[in-house]
KOLZA-41906 format. One record per residue (C-alpha): residue number from 1; residue in three letters; x, y, z. Coordinates in pm, 1 decimal. Last residue first. Layout:
<rs>
+------+---------+----------+----------+----------+
! voti ! koldren !       c1 !       c2 !       c3 !
+------+---------+----------+----------+----------+
!  NUM !     ALA !        X !        Y !        Z !
...
+------+---------+----------+----------+----------+
</rs>
This chain:
<rs>
+------+---------+----------+----------+----------+
! voti ! koldren !       c1 !       c2 !       c3 !
+------+---------+----------+----------+----------+
!  192 !     UNK !    714.7 !   1369.3 !   2524.5 !
!  191 !     UNK !    942.9 !   1225.7 !   2790.6 !
!  190 !     UNK !   1275.5 !   1113.6 !   2665.9 !
!  189 !     UNK !   1382.4 !    744.6 !   2718.1 !
!  188 !     UNK !   1765.9 !    720.2 !   2807.5 !
!  187 !     UNK !   1977.9 !    439.0 !   2676.2 !
!  186 !     UNK !   2322.4 !    361.8 !   2857.3 !
!  185 !     UNK !   2674.8 !    296.4 !   2779.9 !
!  184 !     UNK !   2952.7 !    404.1 !   3012.0 !
!  183 !     UNK !   3294.4 !    455.4 !   2905.7 !
!  182 !     UNK !   3616.0 !    378.7 !   3100.1 !
!  181 !     UNK !   3815.3 !    557.3 !   3384.0 !
!  180 !     UNK !   3570.1 !    435.2 !   3634.3 !
!  179 !     UNK !   3562.9 !    779.2 !   3829.3 !
!  178 !     UNK !   3631.7 !    964.9 !   3502.4 !
!  177 !     UNK !   3347.4 !    812.8 !   3348.2 !
!  176 !     UNK !   3308.4 !    889.1 !   2978.3 !
!  175 !     UNK !   2952.8 !    896.3 !   2856.5 !
!  174 !     UNK !   2811.4 !    690.2 !   2541.1 !
!  173 !     UNK !   2447.5 !    786.1 !   2519.0 !
!  172 !     UNK !   2198.2 !    611.5 !   2298.8 !
!  171 !     UNK !   1900.6 !    823.5 !   2319.2 !
!  170 !     UNK !   1502.2 !    704.7 !   2309.1 !
!  169 !     UNK !   1214.0 !    888.8 !   2171.4 !
!  168 !     UNK !    889.1 !    716.1 !   2180.5 !
!  167 !     UNK !    583.0 !    857.8 !   2024.5 !
!  166 !     UNK !    267.3 !    882.3 !   2228.2 !
!  165 !     UNK !    -10.3 !    600.3 !   2204.8 !
!  164 !     UNK !    156.0 !    358.8 !   2448.5 !
!  163 !     UNK !    475.2 !    163.4 !   2426.8 !
!  162 !     UNK !    608.3 !     16.7 !   2730.9 !
!  161 !     UNK !    980.8 !     18.4 !   2720.1 !
!  160 !     UNK !   1227.1 !   -232.5 !   2807.4 !
!  159 !     UNK !   1610.1 !   -117.3 !   2812.2 !
!  158 !     UNK !   1935.7 !   -273.8 !   2718.3 !
!  157 !     UNK !   2277.5 !   -151.5 !   2685.6 !
!  156 !     UNK !   2564.4 !   -348.5 !   2505.3 !
!  155 !     UNK !   2962.2 !   -346.5 !   2517.2 !
!  154 !     UNK !   3228.5 !   -456.1 !   2281.4 !
!  153 !     UNK !   3537.4 !   -259.9 !   2358.7 !
!  152 !     UNK !   3880.1 !   -261.2 !   2262.0 !
!  151 !     UNK !   4177.4 !   -225.3 !   2530.5 !
!  150 !     UNK !   4389.0 !     18.8 !   2713.6 !
!  149 !     UNK !   4319.5 !    363.7 !   2532.8 !
!  148 !     UNK !   3974.4 !    275.0 !   2405.1 !
!  147 !     UNK !   3852.1 !    148.3 !   2087.5 !
!  146 !     UNK !   3493.8 !     73.5 !   1962.1 !
!  145 !     UNK !   3178.6 !   -131.1 !   1923.7 !
!  144 !     UNK !   2854.3 !    -42.9 !   2073.9 !
!  143 !     UNK !   2565.8 !   -299.8 !   2113.9 !
!  142 !     UNK !   2209.4 !   -138.7 !   2163.3 !
!  141 !     UNK !   1908.9 !   -343.2 !   2285.8 !
!  140 !     UNK !   1551.2 !   -223.2 !   2296.0 !
!  139 !     UNK !   1288.7 !   -452.9 !   2443.5 !
!  138 !     UNK !    932.1 !   -396.2 !   2387.1 !
!  137 !     UNK !    611.7 !   -407.2 !   2576.7 !
!  136 !     UNK !    288.2 !   -280.3 !   2420.1 !
!  135 !     UNK !    142.8 !    -59.4 !   2154.6 !
!  134 !     UNK !    269.7 !   -135.2 !   1798.2 !
!  133 !     UNK !    620.7 !    -10.5 !   1702.8 !
!  132 !     UNK !    698.0 !    211.7 !   1388.5 !
!  131 !     UNK !   1025.5 !    326.3 !   1268.9 !
!  130 !     UNK !   1309.1 !    595.5 !   1290.1 !
!  129 !     UNK !   1654.9 !    466.0 !   1365.3 !
!  128 !     UNK !   1989.6 !    609.9 !   1413.0 !
!  127 !     UNK !   1903.7 !    983.8 !   1426.4 !
!  126 !     UNK !   2264.0 !   1144.7 !   1503.1 !
!  125 !     UNK !   2338.9 !   1388.3 !   1770.7 !
!  124 !     UNK !   2612.1 !   1654.2 !   1741.6 !
!  123 !     UNK !   2799.8 !   1775.4 !   2055.3 !
!  122 !     UNK !   3135.0 !   1818.7 !   1945.6 !
!  121 !     UNK !   3224.2 !   1468.5 !   2015.6 !
!  120 !     UNK !   2933.3 !   1344.6 !   1798.4 !
!  119 !     UNK !   3091.5 !   1559.3 !   1515.8 !
!  118 !     UNK !   3413.8 !   1416.0 !   1566.4 !
!  117 !     UNK !   3274.6 !   1069.8 !   1567.6 !
!  116 !     UNK !   3101.2 !   1140.8 !   1224.3 !
!  115 !     UNK !   3429.5 !   1269.2 !   1067.1 !
!  114 !     UNK !   3622.6 !    979.8 !   1199.7 !
!  113 !     UNK !   3400.9 !    739.6 !   1022.5 !
!  112 !     UNK !   3115.6 !    535.6 !   1208.4 !
!  111 !     UNK !   2978.2 !    220.2 !   1085.6 !
!  110 !     UNK !   2596.5 !    193.7 !   1145.9 !
!  109 !     UNK !   2349.1 !    -58.1 !   1227.1 !
!  108 !     UNK !   1953.4 !    -51.6 !   1235.6 !
!  107 !     UNK !   1655.5 !   -271.0 !   1273.0 !
!  106 !     UNK !   1834.9 !   -594.8 !   1396.4 !
!  105 !     UNK !   1553.3 !   -810.1 !   1552.9 !
!  104 !     UNK !   1592.5 !   -923.7 !   1924.1 !
!  103 !     UNK !   1262.9 !   -735.1 !   2031.3 !
!  102 !     UNK !   1415.4 !   -411.1 !   1892.6 !
!  101 !     UNK !   1796.1 !   -436.9 !   1795.8 !
!  100 !     UNK !   2049.7 !   -163.3 !   1736.9 !
!   99 !     UNK !   2384.6 !   -221.5 !   1633.4 !
!   98 !     UNK !   2654.5 !     66.3 !   1674.6 !
!   97 !     UNK !   3001.8 !     69.6 !   1530.1 !
!   96 !     UNK !   3352.3 !    221.2 !   1552.6 !
!   95 !     UNK !   3320.6 !    464.9 !   1860.1 !
!   94 !     UNK !   3642.1 !    596.8 !   2007.9 !
!   93 !     UNK !   3634.2 !    548.5 !   2386.5 !
!   92 !     UNK !   3824.9 !    676.2 !   2696.6 !
!   91 !     UNK !   3848.5 !   1037.2 !   2616.6 !
!   90 !     UNK !   3542.9 !   1053.8 !   2425.5 !
!   89 !     UNK !   3418.8 !   1400.9 !   2561.6 !
!   88 !     UNK !   3054.5 !   1321.6 !   2550.2 !
!   87 !     UNK !   2857.0 !   1109.1 !   2299.5 !
!   86 !     UNK !   2505.4 !   1114.5 !   2145.2 !
!   85 !     UNK !   2306.0 !    857.5 !   1941.1 !
!   84 !     UNK !   1935.4 !    895.8 !   1858.6 !
!   83 !     UNK !   1646.0 !    628.5 !   1820.2 !
!   82 !     UNK !   1293.3 !    740.7 !   1719.9 !
!   81 !     UNK !    977.3 !    537.4 !   1777.2 !
!   80 !     UNK !    659.1 !    618.6 !   1610.7 !
!   79 !     UNK !    342.4 !    411.7 !   1666.8 !
!   78 !     UNK !     83.9 !    675.8 !   1783.4 !
!   77 !     UNK !    276.8 !    955.5 !   1600.3 !
!   76 !     UNK !    215.0 !    813.6 !   1250.9 !
!   75 !     UNK !    554.5 !    690.9 !   1077.6 !
!   74 !     UNK !    478.9 !    639.0 !    724.2 !
!   73 !     UNK !    216.1 !    901.0 !    693.2 !
!   72 !     UNK !    390.9 !   1156.4 !    893.6 !
!   71 !     UNK !    721.3 !   1084.2 !    704.9 !
!   70 !     UNK !    536.0 !   1122.9 !    385.9 !
!   69 !     UNK !    382.0 !   1432.9 !    483.7 !
!   68 !     UNK !    700.4 !   1612.2 !    588.3 !
!   67 !     UNK !    872.5 !   1484.2 !    256.6 !
!   66 !     UNK !    580.1 !   1629.9 !     71.7 !
!   65 !     UNK !    600.4 !   1960.7 !    225.6 !
!   64 !     UNK !    987.2 !   1981.2 !    158.6 !
!   63 !     UNK !    925.7 !   1879.7 !   -205.5 !
!   62 !     UNK !    675.4 !   2137.4 !   -245.2 !
!   61 !     UNK !    879.6 !   2420.7 !    -84.3 !
!   60 !     UNK !   1184.9 !   2325.6 !   -328.2 !
!   59 !     UNK !    953.7 !   2326.3 !   -616.6 !
!   58 !     UNK !    789.5 !   2636.7 !   -549.2 !
!   57 !     UNK !   1154.5 !   2820.0 !   -488.9 !
!   56 !     UNK !   1251.3 !   2661.9 !   -833.4 !
!   55 !     UNK !    923.8 !   2805.1 !   -983.7 !
!   54 !     UNK !   1004.4 !   3159.5 !   -862.4 !
!   53 !     UNK !   1367.1 !   3142.6 !   -972.3 !
!   52 !     UNK !   1262.3 !   3028.9 !  -1330.8 !
!   51 !     UNK !   1008.6 !   3303.6 !  -1318.4 !
!   50 !     UNK !   1249.1 !   3560.3 !  -1234.7 !
!   49 !     UNK !   1486.9 !   3426.5 !  -1513.0 !
!   48 !     UNK !   1213.9 !   3444.1 !  -1756.9 !
!   47 !     UNK !   1140.7 !   3796.7 !  -1672.3 !
!   46 !     UNK !   1530.5 !   3896.2 !  -1700.5 !
!   45 !     UNK !   1554.3 !   3731.7 !  -2036.6 !
!   44 !     UNK !   1286.5 !   3927.0 !  -2224.9 !
!   43 !     UNK !   1064.3 !   4156.7 !  -2062.3 !
!   42 !     UNK !    763.0 !   4051.2 !  -2268.6 !
!   41 !     UNK !    736.9 !   4292.9 !  -2546.6 !
!   40 !     UNK !    543.2 !   4111.5 !  -2807.3 !
!   39 !     UNK !    694.0 !   4045.4 !  -3155.0 !
!   38 !     UNK !    770.5 !   4269.6 !  -3433.2 !
!   37 !     UNK !   1146.1 !   4191.9 !  -3450.5 !
!   36 !     UNK !   1264.0 !   4472.9 !  -3242.4 !
!   35 !     UNK !    983.0 !   4390.0 !  -2990.5 !
!   34 !     UNK !   1096.1 !   4048.4 !  -2947.8 !
!   33 !     UNK !   1005.1 !   3735.4 !  -3140.4 !
!   32 !     UNK !   1363.4 !   3631.0 !  -3240.9 !
!   31 !     UNK !   1473.2 !   3577.5 !  -2884.5 !
!   30 !     UNK !   1708.1 !   3272.6 !  -2902.2 !
!   29 !     UNK !   1584.8 !   2966.6 !  -2704.3 !
!   28 !     UNK !   1753.7 !   2941.1 !  -2367.7 !
!   27 !     UNK !   1466.7 !   3093.6 !  -2175.9 !
!   26 !     UNK !   1207.5 !   2910.4 !  -2357.2 !
!   25 !     UNK !   1373.9 !   2576.9 !  -2284.5 !
!   24 !     UNK !   1444.3 !   2676.2 !  -1936.8 !
!   23 !     UNK !   1076.7 !   2741.5 !  -1891.9 !
!   22 !     UNK !    997.5 !   2382.6 !  -2045.5 !
!   21 !     UNK !   1247.7 !   2238.6 !  -1800.4 !
!   20 !     UNK !   1087.9 !   2398.5 !  -1501.9 !
!   19 !     UNK !    747.0 !   2249.6 !  -1596.0 !
!   18 !     UNK !    895.1 !   1913.5 !  -1612.2 !
!   17 !     UNK !   1040.9 !   2002.7 !  -1255.9 !
!   16 !     UNK !    701.8 !   2079.2 !  -1143.2 !
!   15 !     UNK !    555.3 !   1735.7 !  -1234.1 !
!   14 !     UNK !    865.8 !   1561.9 !  -1088.3 !
!   13 !     UNK !    762.1 !   1630.0 !   -717.9 !
!   12 !     UNK !    412.3 !   1505.0 !   -775.4 !
!   11 !     UNK !    545.3 !   1191.6 !   -961.4 !
!   10 !     UNK !    758.4 !   1123.5 !   -664.8 !
!    9 !     UNK !    493.9 !   1153.0 !   -417.1 !
!    8 !     UNK !    274.2 !    927.1 !   -632.3 !
!    7 !     UNK !    552.7 !    657.8 !   -645.1 !
!    6 !     UNK !    577.7 !    675.2 !   -264.0 !
!    5 !     UNK !    203.4 !    613.8 !   -235.6 !
!    4 !     UNK !    232.0 !    330.9 !   -476.7 !
!    3 !     UNK !    485.1 !    170.5 !   -234.4 !
!    2 !     UNK !    289.5 !    232.4 !     85.5 !
!    1 !     UNK !    -10.6 !     -9.1 !     -3.1 !
+------+---------+----------+----------+----------+
</rs>
């Protein structure tokens, strides 16, 4: 059912682009029908450029609105679950990979580059997963792989949530523990 909906969205985005191509073709065509040649005075290339820019803005706005609508249709708030990743200083851990399981099914995995881990160290937050869950109890497990100053780490964190009609937002946190001189991994559920 959702697959034809995506095709409809793509068609709705491509239709204005086809109109744009006609405007581009008219703007690129030699001006042989201008006022000097006995044709109508339409403002020439300046007016066509304004029309093209206006059309581009309309296409971008329409595309943004369609993407928002598609996300709302695919992931309604009553069943939505989103999982984000955050890190702090990173003195005791350099992240290599994360695997996310919901009810013992792998739903997301990510291999991290140095640029991505540096962005997380600077306070960035990455959306690892966005999906749907039916109401009820679910087990969320995250497995972290990375390097530390003394050893490599393979650790996990687990939480059991009770999904109701509100969206669920979880944060996979990697925190340096200066008391233990090692990383701490946990999953925090945000209240909506």
